Structure formats: structure tokens, C-alpha cells
N, C-alpha and C positions, 0 to 999 in steps of 0.2 A: 542366544539373546533372548531375554525374558519378554513376554508380551506385556504391553502397558496395562495397568490396572484400569478398571472402569472409572475410577475417580480421575485418573490422568487423562483418559479419553474424554470425559465430560469437561475437564478443564480446558483441554485443547480445543474441543468443539466450541465451548463458550468463548474462548479467546478469538477464534476465527470468526464467529458470528458477530462479536462486538466490533472487531476490526472491519468486517465487511459492512456492518450497519453504519458505522461512522463514515466509511468510504462512500456508501450509498448516499448518506445525508449530505456529505460535503464534497465528494470527489467525482462522482460519476454523472452528475447533472450539470447543466449550465447554470449560470446565475438566475435566480428567480427573484424578480423585483418585489414580490410580496414577502419574501423571506426577511425577517428583521435583521439578520446579519448583513444581507446585501444592502439594506438601506444605509448601513454605516460605511460602505465602501467609499462614498464621496466625502463624508464629513468626519469620520473617526476610524481610520484604518487600525489604530491601536486597539479599538474595541473588538475588531475582527480577529486580530492576533490573540488577544486575551481569550476570546471565545474558543478559538481553535485549540489553544493550550489548555484551557479549563475543561473542555469537553473530552480531554484525554484521547485525542484522535491518534496519538502515537504511543499507546501504552507499553508496547514491548520493544521500542526502539532504543538502542544504546544512547546514552547521554550525548555522545559525540555528534549524533545525527538528529537529535530532537528538534533543534532550531530549523534545520532544513525541512524536516517532516512537517512542522507547523507552518513553515512558509509555503509548502505544497498545498496545505489546507487553505491558506489565505489565497493562493493563486486560483484554487478551484472556485472560491466564493467571489473574489474580486479580480478577475483576470486583467481588466484594464489598469487597475491600480498596482498590480503585481508584475507589470512588464519590466523588462530590463531598461533601467535608466542610467546605469553606470554607478549609481549610488550604493547599491548593495550587490556584491558579486553573487550572492545566493540566488538572486532572481535573474542573473545573467548566465549562470552555469548551464552548459548543455544538458540534454536529457540523460546522458550516460554518466553524469557526475553525481555521486551519492551525496555530495555536499550542497546540491542545488535543489531548488523548489520543483523544477520540472520533473526530475526523477521521482520524487515522492508524490507529486500530483498524478503521474502516470501509474505508479504502484497502487495508490488508493483507488483510482478509477478501475484498474484491473481487478483488484480485490472485490469490488462491488459487482462488476460484470460477471466475474467467474463464480462468486458466491451465489449469485442468482442462478447461473447456469448449473451449478452443482446441487442446487436445492436447499441451500442453507437457510433460506428465508421462509421455508414451508414448515409449519408446525407438524411434527410427527408424533403419533402416539406410540410410545415405547419403541424407539428405533433399535434395530438389531446392530450387532457389530458389523455385519455384512453391509448394512445400509450406511453406517458411518464410513466404512472403508470405501464404498462406491462413491460417496459424496467427496471424500478427501481425494480420491483418485481423479475424479472429474475436475475438481478445483486445481489440483497439481498439474494436470495436463493442460488446462486452460491458461493458468496464470502466466507462465513464462512466455507463451506464444502471444498473449494479449499485450504484455509489456513491450515485447520486442516489435510488435506491429506498430506501436505508438512511438517507439524509439529504436529504429533500425540499427543505430550505432551500437546497441547492446548485443545484437545477434553475434553468435560465435565468440562471445567473451565469457569470463567467469563471473558475471554480475550476479547470478542467482546464488552461487555459493557465498559470495561476499555479502549479499543481502541477508541470506539465512544466518550468517555469522553475527550480524548486528541487530537482528530481530529474532531473538531466541524464543520462538513459540514453543510450547512444551510438547512437541511431537516431531517425529521424523517424517519427511516427505515420503509419499508412496512411490514416487519415481525419483531416481537420482538426478542431481543437477547435471546438466550436460557439460562435458569438458570443452574448454575452448578449442577451436580449430588450431592445429599446429601452426605456429607463426603468427597467430592472431594476437593482438595486444590486449592486455588487461585494461579494463576501463576503471582502474582504481583511482580514488580521489587523489588530487595533487597534494 
């Protein structure tokens, strides 16, 4: 197997940093009443949806899951308004359903937390390949554990392989996706 080119590594690094930054801005913090997006939760939820979509919070998500990903962004900003009311199944779906807002909210929050832990928000002068690999390894070790801590129903399922299949970031993980436990059920969407 051929090693990825420096251009591919930079693109993968940029994609991860962008996704983690968006998650930090939108997903890993609670609502901030000084945030202009939060101010629209009460009076114009459509504005928040538009903002989440226009900010391209879900740049590498397959079209089939973009609405759920955007709903996860909305849930991060306006949790009270994005509760399950029965009107939209996307907000009622359990955290292990990739068609639901809770799944994407948890993923975005994990991207942010793990991006920080891996050092993706630190400006590096001329990072080496070894530095990149160490950062990716730290992120890849953190990410599935973090997501599963916030949604135990995903543990021992094939969720990470399915997630990777619908979010084709331009790189391979440094650690393989864990295989589901024999007899464990897939948490695939209905």
C-alpha cells in the first residue's frame, strides 16, 4: 500500500480541524445566551437550522444523513427547542440511530473533545509526519470511546465502520474499527 502524499495528509488534517472546530463551536459546549444563534432559539428556530446548514457543520456527511447531522447541530445550540415532541422523528430517535439528531450531536461533541485532546487546535511550526500520526492516533483512540461513553447503546456494535462509510474523510484511521461482539446487533438505521 502506497503512503499518502503530503497533499493528501494536509487535506485530511484540514478536514479534521474544520470538523473539530465546527464541533467545538456548535457541539461541545452548552448553550451560551450571549451567542446570537442561541438568541434565536425562542423566536426563530429556522434561523438556527439555516445557520447550522450554512456553516457547513456536516461537510463530509453523505446526503442521506445531512439533515440528521444539521439537526444534531440545532440540538447542541437549542436543546430545549430540539427535544422530542413527536412532531419530528429525527429529534426522537435514540442516540444509536444515525438518522437522529442525538447521534450527530454526540459525534460532534466527541470530535471537539478528542480534537483538543489530540492537539489539533495547537498551531505547530512545520509539523512532521510523526507528529501528524501521533495526533491522528490520539484522536482515533479517543473518538469511539467518547461517543460510546455518551451513548452506551453503540458499544459492541459496528457503528464506527458505518459512520466511517457515510463520512468519507480522506484518510484511513490509524486504528481499525472494532468488530461487533458476536451476537451483538447492528445499530443500523431503520
